[in-house]
Every structure is written in structure tokens, then in C-alpha cells.
N, C-alpha and C positions, 0 to 999 in steps of 0.2 A: 217874203217870196212867195210865190204862188204858181201851182201848175194845173193846167186845164186840158182837157182831153174830150173828143168826141166819141160816141160808141156806134159800133156797127154789129150789127145782128146777123149772126151765121145760123143757118136753117140745117139741123143735123137730124139723122134718124137712127133709131136703135134697133139692129137685127136681132133675129132669134138667137136663143143660146146655142152656142157652137163649142167645138173642141178639137182634139187633136186626132190625126189618124196616124196609123202606123207606129204604134207605141208598144204593140204586144210583145215586141223583142225584149223590152224591159222587163216586163212582168216575168219573163223566163229566166231572169238571173236570180237564181237562188241564193245567191250570196247577199243580196239585199233583200230583205224582207219587206222594207217598206215601198219599194217599188210597186208591188201588187196594188196597193191603195192607190198610189199614183195613176196606175194605168187604168184603173176602174173609174177614177173621176175624169179622166180625159176623154174617155171614149164616150162621148155623149151626143157627138153630130159630126157632120162633115165640116171640115175648116172653110173660112171664107177667106178672100183676098185681104180684108181689112180687119183681120185678127191678128194682133201680135201675142206671141205666148214668150214670157220672160222667165229666167231663173234669176231671182234676186240675190243680195248678198248674204241674206239669212232668211229663215221662215218668219212668216208675220203670223203673230197670235195677239199681241196688244193691239187695239184699235183705237184706243184714246190717246191723241198726241200730247195731251196734257198730263199724262202719268207717267211717261217714261220718256227719256233722251234717246232712245235706240233709233238708230238710222232708219231702220226698216219701217218704224212706224211714222216718222216724219215723212218718208217716201208716200206711204199710205195717204197721210194727210194731204200733201200736195196734189194727189189725184183728186181728191173730193172736195177739199176746202180751197178758199182763197185768202189772201192777206191784204191788208190795207196798203201796205207798201212792199215793194221789191227791191232787190239790189242786181243791177244789170252787169253786163261782162267787164264793164270798166269799173266795177266796185263802187257805182253811183246809186244813191237811193232814188228810187221813182215811185209815182203813184201806181197803185194797182187797182183796188177796190174804190179807192179815192178818185174823186173828179178833180179836186184841189185840196191845197191847205194854206192857210194865212196865219201870219205870226204877228203878234201885238207889237207896238212899238218898243215896249220895255223886255221883249223877248221872252216874257213868261208865260204867255197864253196861246195856245195853238187853236185854230179853228178848221175843223175838219169837214169836208163835204162829201158824200157819196156819190158815185157815178148814177145816174139815173138808169132804170130798168133792170136792176140787179135782183136775181130771184134765188130763193132757196130750192133746193130739188123737189120740195113739196108744191111749188108753183107761188108761194107766198113771197111778197117783197121783202128784200133785205132792208132791214130799218136801223137807225142809230142806236135805238136801244138795244138791238142785238149785238151790236159791235161793243158797246159799253159793257155790257155782261159779259161777253168774251174776253175782252181786254183784262177785266177783274179776275176772272177765273185763271186765266194764263198767268198772271203776274204774281198770284199766290204761290205758284211753284218755279216759275223761272227765275234763275239768279239775275239775269238782265231785268226782267219786270220789276223784281224787288227793289232793286236799285232805283228804278223810274218811280215805284210807288213810294219810295222813301223820300222823294222830293215833290211830290203831287200834293197839292192842297185840294183840288176840284176836279171832278169829271161830271160834265153835265150834257143831257140830251137838250137839243134846242128845239128840234122838229124831227121828222122821219128822215131826213137827209143830213142832219147837222148835229155835231156834238164838239164840245170844247174840253181841253185839258188844260189845266192852270198850274203853274209850279212855283216853288218858294223863291227860286232864283233863274235868271235868265239862262235857258239850257236847251239844247236840241235833243235829249235823251228820248224824247217820244218817237222822233224819226229813226234814231239809232235803233231803238229796242223794237218797234213795230215792223220794221224791215228786215230783221235778222233772219238769215237763211240757213238752213242746217237742222239741228237737232231742236226740236220744240219750238218751232216758230210760233207767231201769233196768230193763228188759225181762227177765222170767224165762224160762229156757229149761231142757230137761232137761239133766243134769249131762253126759252124754255129748257133747252139743252145746256146752254151755257150756265144755266143757274143750279146745275148739279155741283154738289159740293166737291172741291178739289181733291179731297181725300177719297172720293168714289170715282170709279170709272163710269163714263156715259154709257148708255144702253142703246142709243140710236145715232146713227151715222148719217146725218143730213148736212150738206153744206151748200155752198153755191159755186163750187169749183168747175172744172171742165169736164170732169167724169162724174158718173154716180157708181156707187159702191153697190154690188148685187149681193145683198146679205143672204139671201136664200142659197146661193152657191158657195158661201164662205165655208171653208174647211180648215180651221185653225192649224197652222204650220205645214198645210198640205197645199192649198190652192185659194186664191182669192181674184175675183172678177170685177171688172170695171167696163161700164158702157159709157159712151159719149154723151154728155149732157146736151139736149136740143135747146135748152134755153139759156145756154152760157153766151155772155156777151163778151168777146175778146176785146181788147184794146187794139187801137189801130196801128200802133207801133209795131215794129218787127220783134219777135221774142228775143229775149237777152238776158242770161241768165235766170234769175226768178222773176223778173219784170217783162214788160211788153204784151204783144198779144199772144194769149194762149189758145192758138187756133188748133182744133182737134180734127185731124184727117182720119183717125183710126174709128172703127166701129165699136171695138171690142178689144180691151186688154187683159190677158190672163197671167198672174204670177203664179209659177207651180215650183213646188220643193222636190228636188231630186235627191235620192239618198247618198249620192257619191259623187265628186267632181267628174269622175270619168263617165259616168253616165249621162251628166250634162253636156261634157265635150261630144260625146257620140251622139246625143240628140241634137246637138247643133249642127253637126256634120251631115246628119240624115234629114235635115230640114224639120224636124219635129218640135223644135223650138228656134226662135228668131234672135234671141238677145239672152247673153249671159254676162250678168254686171260684173262679177268678180272673179274672174278666171285665177286659179292658183298660179303663182308664178312658175312654178317647176313644169306645168302643163303648156305653158305659152308656145313653146316650140312646135307642139304638135298641130298647132293652127296657123303657123306663119306662112307655109306656101298652100294654102287652100284658097283658090282663086274667087270662091264665092263667099268668103269669110273674111271679115276686117277686124283686126285687133288694134284697139285704140285706148287712149287715155282720155276720158271724157272730160275730167277735171284737169285743167293745166297746172292748177296749183297744188291738189293732192290733198293728203291727209297726214297727220302727224301720228305715231305710236306713242303712247304714254301707259305709265302704270301708276297706281294710287295706293297708299297705305291707309289703313282704318286708324285714326288718330284716337279712338275711344278706348282701345284695350291693348294690354301687352302683346308684344313686345314694342309696337311702333307708336305707343304714346310717349316713347323715349326718344328724344331728339338725337341722341347719340347713335341709337341702334337705327334709326332711320338713315343716318349717314353713312353707317357702316353697309347697309343694304345697297345704297347708291354708289359707293366706291366699289363693291362687289360685281355688280352688273354693269356690261360695258355696250354702248350702242353697237358697235361694231359686230360683237357676236349675234345679238338679236337680230338687227337688219339683215346680216348675211343668212342666217338661218331662215328668215322669212322670204326674203326676195332673190336670194341666191344670185346669179350671174346676170340678171336681166338688166342691172345698171339703173334700176327705177327706183332710186332711194339716194339719200344723202344724209350725212351726219348733222344732227342740227340741235342746239341746246337751247334754241329760242322758246320760251313759253308761248310767245305770241306769233309764232311762225317766222321761219326763214323765208326771205323774200317780200315780207310784209311790212308794214311801215314802222313797227315797234320791235324789229329784230334786234336780238342781243346775242352775243357769244359767251356771256356770263355763265359759268357753270361747265363749259366744254371739258376743261382739265378734269372734272369729276365724272362727267357723263361718258365721254368718248371711248376710253379703254379702262378695263378695271384695275385697280389697286389692290390686290388681294391682300397684302401685308397691312397697308392702312385699314382695311376692312376689318381685318382680325383684331388690331390695336383698338379700334373704337368699339368693336364687340366686346373686349374685356373692360375698357373703360366704362361702358354702359351697363356693366354687371349683367350680362345677358344670362338667363338662368335656364335655358332650354326649353322656354316656351314655344310650343309648336306653331309655325307660320302656316296659316291656312291660305292657300293660292287657288283660287277658282280657275278652271280650265275649260272652256266651251268645246268640247270635241265636234261638235257639227258646224263651227264656224270657221271656216279654213284660214280666214285673215287672221283670227285671235288664237288658234290653236297653238300656234309655235311660240309666241312670247313667254306664256306661263311656264312652260317646259324650259326655256333657257334661263329664265329668272331662277327658278327652283334650282337647277343644277349650279348656277352662280352662287346662290346663298349658302348651298350645302358645302361648297368648296371652302367657305371661309368660318363655317361652324354653326349656321343656323339649323335647326331642325325643322325640316319641311313636310307639310302634309299636303301634297298636290292633289285636289279633288277634282275628277273629271265629272261632267255634267253637259246637259244641253244648253244651247244659249237661252231658251226660255225660263229655264230653271235658275240661270245665272242672273237675268234681268231681275227675277223675283227676289232672289236672296242677296243681290247687292243693296237692295233698300233695307234690309233687316238692320236694325241697331243692336241685336242681340249678341252676346260675346261669341267668339267663334266657335266655341265648343257646343252652342246652343243654336247653330244655324246661321251664325255670323260668318266673317272671313277676316283675313289680315290685309291680303294684297289682291288687287284688281287690275288686269291689264286690259286696256281697250285701245280704242283710236279715235280722232277727233277730225273734223273737216277743218283744214287751216283757215278756210274762210269764217269758221265759227269762232276761233281762237284768236283773231288777229288784234285784240286789245283786252284791258282789264274788266270791260264790261261785258262784252259779247262771249268772252271765255267763262263758261259757267263753272268750270272746274277750279278756276282762280278763288272764286268765292269761299271765304273763309268765317262765315257766322254760325259755327257751332252746327247743332243738331239741324238746323235749317239749310244746311249747306248740301252740295251734290254728295253722294255717297262717299264715304272717308271722313267727313264731318270735322275738317281741322278749323280752329277757332282762333283767329289773329285778328285783333282789332285794326291793327295798321293797315291790314289788306282791305278791310272794308271801308276804312277812311278814304284810301287811294281809290277805290272805285266810285265813291261819292264825289270826290274831288275831281275825277276824270270825267264824270258826268256833267259838272258845272262849270267847266271851262271849255273855251274853243282856242286858247293860246297854244300854239303848236309846239313851243319850246317847253311850256309846262306839261303837256301832254306826254313829250317823249321823257321828261325827268320822272314823271309819275309811272309811266311803263318800266323804265329801267329800275326804278326802286322796287316795283312788284316783282320784277324778274328776279331779283337778288333775294328779296324774302322767300319767293316761292322756291328757289333752288336751295337757299339755306336750311329752310325749314322741311324740305320734301313734300310740300303740298301738292304737287303733281309733278311727276317725274318723266321729262321728254325722252323718248327712245330713238328720235330721228323721224325723217319725212319719207314719204313714198309717194310714188303714182301707180294708180289701180289699173291693171289692164282689164278693160272690158272687150269682149267679142261679140259681133253681131253678123247677121247675114247681110251681104250687099244689096239685097232687095230692100233694105231700110235705108232711108235718107232722112234728113232734117234733124239729126241728133244734136243737141245743144252742148256747148261748152259751158257746162255748169257743175256746182259741188255735188249735186245729187242727179241720179238719172230722171229726167223729165219726158213724159210722154205725149205731151203736146208738141206741136210742129213736127212730129214724127210721120212718115209716110211710109208706105209698104208698095212696093209694085210686085208685078205677077213673075218676075224673073227668079 
């Protein structure tokens, strides 16, 4: 198969630094000490028509998209980096930085050709050896990349525009892996940066994407600034999902952190911000009757809430005690506590997503409603000795503040001793990577959420990976899961793929590798002066326009 595209160059200009006006009211809110810092950062100049100010779903602190799977870091990555392939709104793989690809007759070798004229933000040309170095670094960390590299026999630079990947067996794993949208996509970086060991964070943030990162204005956890890239070459196709033409109409995008959701709501109403990515469900009614504000669900597929056990230490290195916890926690209780009466949720046991190709209802009898008596029996059978269960609770992340509290209450009801530890999201991201015992900076339960588009099969669902200490935090070790993922990558037979996914669903639920808590749609609010907002798993700022109204 082969894909070709022509390029068209868009001339863009970068304005002088700008900021917000009329935020002094925020700084007078003595209840919120952090607001003073926020106001000082924003009062830097007069706003211009093509500046969009956004409050994202969490603060941005980690800038290396290969170091963490946090969605906010992926959001940052999509602003400044580009990918070789994308996935359109119909879930089809499309070329992005690539002009074309070709497959050998035996299906083992893929030849990739870059689009001409691609440039890094420094002005240097994007070359094939940059992409090969980026792929290698990304694949060391990413669960999908690890499966791909396990099948790879050779990756070779042919010339500045061409490289090949050869595999042990016929497989399209390269397309599936390099197109993945969501957490930790395969972003391309200059070779000198991509050669940074994957265990270390990069120190330069140079991409070839539609925006440039303004490092001088970065205030970790408070403010991030991006300006449009004048050298970016959009594809000629219409923007669709993470694919198509990433045409930038905005001069500048500012991500600002506000210390409380009510401050963000008021700022949106008062035109001090334009876009609020994750409106708390209970605050949605406050915006419903505002004629100049639209509340929408940008991703029509949504995301799944899950929680994860730490398999390395007691009590959840014991299968019976994992099952006891699963019978204690019911999806109904968690979803209703988070989403309330908005109706933007559904119970779902499918590890690979309800409404997706490998949907399964296996485990709903365990996950739907709690069975406290069975949980207590399993607790006794598992010889629970009172070991405290450390649950991390990110108090500055509205989407994830509620699930740990509900889980803690449920576990206490059946006899677990629970230590619910409050922390900020950045601390949680750092701590979840720790393989130390819970009493020495580790943890026992982590609640999070995944994009459904990320989770739709055993390869792209990084939390299904079960290769021990190389797995995503929680570190389960189940050989059969890794075999299934490898077999899934090696076959194109639809019937076999479904059987493999079903087998994986059974193992994941039976062993508690990752525990689904149901699916939800996220309400996003933005001023009606914005248009061109894409239906996509993540908030993309290309294609977006801002009018004067």
C-alpha cells in the first residue's frame, strides 16, 4: 500500500508577548493564595485577538513526553512536536510527517519516506536519522513500542528522507504503534535530543510541530506559552483527529493554572480565559444558560476511569486480596460520585473500551455493584494481616480527586486498613513511578483515567502490559499477557484478534491487572468566539479560530 501527499506552505507571523487583562479581581481572593502568582504572570501586556488563553485539565510540569504518560504532557507534545502517522476521526491510520510508505511483498519490511520541506524549530531540516533516533528512544519506554521492537530485526536509514523497518514476521505493528494517539505518542525530535537516555528527561524542547514552546515564559505548574510556527507545513487534507492539515490560525496560546474551579468558571464568564478543558461535572449547570459560552464534549468516545494495584508489595501481591478489593468497589458508587446527574457516563467492564472493536462484558458481575460479603470472605481467605493500603489522592486534579476517596471508603467497609494520602498531581506522577515499598515512598492503589482511543486493543492499551518491572506502574508480571500482545501484533486475522482480546480481558479481570471503573464524557467549556474545535481524544489548538465577538 502507498500514500502520497503534496505540501502547501503557510506563512505565519509571531506577535509580541501578550497577556490577560482584568484579572486583578482574582488576586484579591484571599482564600486562594496561588491566585496572586497567577495574576502577576498574566498582567504582562494587552491581549490580542488571536491569543487563546486556556485552563487545561491539570497543571503542566513535566515537558518530556517520553518520561510520563500524563495526558497534559501529551497535550504539550502535540503543540510542539509532530508524528509520522496520525489517526483520523474515523479511526483510520493516515500519513502525517510521512509522504508515503511502502510494504514489501512478504509484509516484513516497511519503507518510509518523509514529506519534503519539514523543518525543526531551529530551521534545520528534518531527516530520517532524527526519526530513527526518536523511534528508538520512544520504544524503550512505551509498552506499544516495546512490542514493536520485540518483532523488529532492523531499522535502517537509507538517506535523508528515507528509512526502513524490517520485522521477523509479516506485521503492521509499525503503523499501529507509530500512529497511536493519546498518552506518550511517538513524537519526533532532532537526533541530538532524541539520543538523550530514556531514563533522563530532555532539556531542550525543539520539535517540528505547528507551535513553538516559549521556554522563557514557562512557569512550571502555573503558565505555559506557545506561539505559532511560521515554518510549519500543514498537509492539504482537512484536519481530522490527530491527522490531516494542522493549520494554525492563532498567534499565541497560553495555558494557565487557576487555583480553584470556581475561579476558572468566573474567568470564563468574564472573558479572562477562552477555553476550560475539564469543567467539574457539578459546575456544568452554572454555564448552561450563558449565551456566549458553549459546553460540549470534544471527544465523543471519551475516557475510562480505572484503578491499578501495586503487584510488588503486600497486600496486593496476593491475588485473593486483589479480588477482595474488586468486589468491595462498585462502578455505580464511583461514577455517581464523580459525574453526578449529568448522564455523561456508563457502566463498562470492557478493558478495551465499550463501543470499541474488542468490547467485552466479562467481569461486569464483579465490577458493577459491590458484594461486601464476598469481599470479606476473600479478605479472610487471603489472610489479610492489616497491612495498610496506601492510596494516592491528587487534590488539585478535579477529575481524579473523587475516585480515591470512594475506593478508600469501600475498602474500609470490608476490613481493609486504608491510608489515603493527599498530594498534588505532580507529586503523584513522580511517586507512581517509585518501585519502593509503600512505607518508603511507594503506594498500593493508583486511580487514573485513560482515553478510550488509547485503550482499544491489547497493544495500544499500555496498562495491559504485564512484563514485571518494565510494565506501567503497578508492575504486574503475567507471561501469557505478553504472549497475547505479541500474537496480536503478528496477525491480521479478525477472528483471531477478537479471540486474543477476549482472552486478555479474562486474564486482566481475573488477576486485577487494571480495574475498569466505567466510561465518561468530559464536559469542556469555551467562549463562542472560538470555532474550529476538533472532535478528537485530546484538545488540539490547530484548526481553532478566534473571532472578535
